[in-house]
N, C-alpha and C positions, 0 to 999 in steps of 0.2 A: 504493500500500500504506500501511497505518497504521504510523506510525513509533513505536517504543517505546524509551524510555531506561530502563535497568535499574540500580538501585542495589543493590549486593551480588551482582553477577552472577557472581562467582567462588567463592562459597560452594557448598556441596553442592546446595542448592535452586537457586541461581542457575545452576549448570552444567546441571542438569536442565532448567531453563527455556530456556536457550540452545539445547539440543538439541531441545526441544519446539517452539520457534518456527521451526525449519527447515522448509521446505515448507509454511508456513502463510501466512495473509494479512497477517502482521505482519513488519515489518522492524526489526531492531535498529539504532537510531541511534547507540548508544554505551553504555558501561558506566562507572558511578561505583564506584570501589573504594577500599578503605583503603590499598592499595599497588599499585605498577605490575605489570602482567601483559602477557605477549605475547598478542596477540589479533588476529583478523581485523577487529575493530571498534575504533573509537576508545576509549581508556581514559583516564579522568581520575581523579585522586586528590583533587581539591578541587572544590567547586561552582563556584568562581570561574573555574576553567579550562575549563569546558564551553563549547564553541564550536559546538554543533549544536542544532537544534531537534527537537522531537518532538511527537506528538499525545498520548501517554500516558507518564506517569512511573510505573514499577513499582518499588516499594521492597521488597526482601527482605533488607535490610541488618541493622542492629542497633538495640537500644533506644536506644543513645547517639546515633544519627544520624537516626533516623526523623523526628522532629519538624522539625528544621532542613531536612531534605530536602523534606518536604512543603510547608513554607512557601515554599521556593525554587521548587518546581514550580508551585504555585498562582500565585505572582507572575509566572511565565513562561507563564501561560495554558495550562497542560496539565491534562488529566484525570489523576487520580491513583488508583492502586491500591496499597494499603498492606498488605503481607503480614508486615511486621516488627512485633513486639510492643513494648510499653513505653510507649505513649502514655497519659498520665494523662487523667482525665475533663476537667480544665481545658484541656489541650491539644486534646482532641477538640472541645470547645465552641468553642475559638478557631479551629480549622480549619474548622468548620462555618460560622462567621460570615464567614470569608474566602473560602470556596469560590465560584468563579465558573463552574466546570464540575463534572462529576461527580467525587466523591471516594468511593471504596469501600474501607472498612477490612475486611479479611478475616482474622480470627483463624486460620482453617484453610481451606486450599484443597481439602481432601479432601471429596469428595461424601458419603462415608459419615459423616464428622463432622457435616456439615450435617443429614443425616437423623437421626443420633443425637440432636441437639439438638431437632429437631422431635418425635421420638418421646418424648423425655423430657418435653416440655411437655404432651403428651397423658397420659402415665403419671402425672405428679404430681397431676393432678386427682383421681385415685383413691388414690394412695399418697403422702401428704404427707411421709412419713419417707424421706429420700433422702440419699445421700452420693456424692461423686465421687472417683474415684481415677484419676490420669493418670500415665503413664510415658513418659519421653523419654530420649534419649541423655545420658550423664553430662556432656557438655560444653554442654548447653543452658543459656543464661545465666539466664533468668528461671524462677521457680517460685513459685506455680503458673503453668502456661502460660496464654497469652491465651485459648486454646480453653476451658480449664477455667473460667476466670473468666467468660467469656461464657455457658457452659453453666449455671453456677450462677445467674447473674443471670436468665437466661431461665426456669429452673426456678422461681425465687422469684416471678417476675412471674406465672407461670401457676398457682401453688399456691393452692388455694381453702380449705385448712384449715391450721391451725397444726401444726407437727410436734411429736412427743413430746419434751419437754425431756430433754437428756442432759448429761453432764459436759463441762466446758470445759477439761479437762486438756490439757497441751501435745501429747500424742500423738493428740489428737482432730482434728488438722489445723487449717488456717486456715478460719475461718468467713467465707464470702462471701455476703452477703444471707441469712444464717442457714442456709446449706448448707455442711456440712463438706467441705473439699477437701483431698485428700492428694496430694502430688507425689513420684514416684519418679524418681531419676536414676541410670540403670544403663547400662553398655555393652551393645550388642546391640539396643537399642531405637531405633526411628525415632520413632514417635508412636503412643500407644495410650491410650484413655480408656474407663473403665467407669463406668456410673452404676448404683448399687445402690438398689433400692426395697424397703422392708419393710412388710408388712401383717399382719393377724391370721392367723397360721399359714400365711403364703405370702410368697414373695419373687419379685421380678422383677429381672433383671440385663440391661442393655444394654451391649454392647461394640463398639467399632470399633477397628481397627488398620491401620497402613500398614507395609509391609515394604520399601518403596523410595520415594525422593523422586519417582520418576517418577509415583507415584500422584497427586501434587499438580498435575501439568501440565494435565490436562483442566479442573480448576477454575480454573487460571490463565488458560487460553484463554477460558473463559466470562466471567471477570472482565474481561478485556481487551475482549471483544466487547460487554459490557454497560455498562461504565462510562461510555461516551460518551453513552448514552441517559438517564443519571440526572440528576436535578435536585438539586444539593446533595449533602450527605454522608449516606451510609448505612453501616450496620455489618452485615456478614454476607453470605456468598455467595448466600444465598437470594434476595436482591434482584435478581439477574441470571439466575436459573434459570427 
């Protein structure tokens, strides 16, 4: 079986992944966590304490630890799947240069989120005026989300016409590649993203949402299945679909 080491395995997503890997072709080699937990698997609170090997390092931890974890996993000859956000462009470039096996950065494991980005790339060819609104749980650390950032960048890369100039007032959101992005942080939300397109007397709205972290597990399994076939670093779940 393919052995997987999980960083952040006791967060809400991490627990969903643990359940999702049961009865799969993957074996959990151990879990890296910020604090001790009772578990059927080995649990480490420091990278230096890890005494197991694995084929894949899966990181769903925090922005504060993701880069250091990835460096460690690459140095220990593992393929890497990164679901945690927070990597800077400079850090991504560094990981790309260091990668000896597949490294897959997945801003969102939701299959509907991947489709939303692809549909947005198509729509922006005809509707260059676009804004992104994303909503997550109030405790989410980063804003805007990594998914929203990637969505905006992909929209900008596919846009063939300049958008209509608008105000840059504070309430207009953060501009990412000249796409306004608005982040909502509210109790009751897991993950939701809406992309609004406006044209002459018409509008197009694309929305995806997840109501449980179990929705991310099929994407996690696809990422684990595909990362070992990759050559170097890739960003986006679509590279293994």
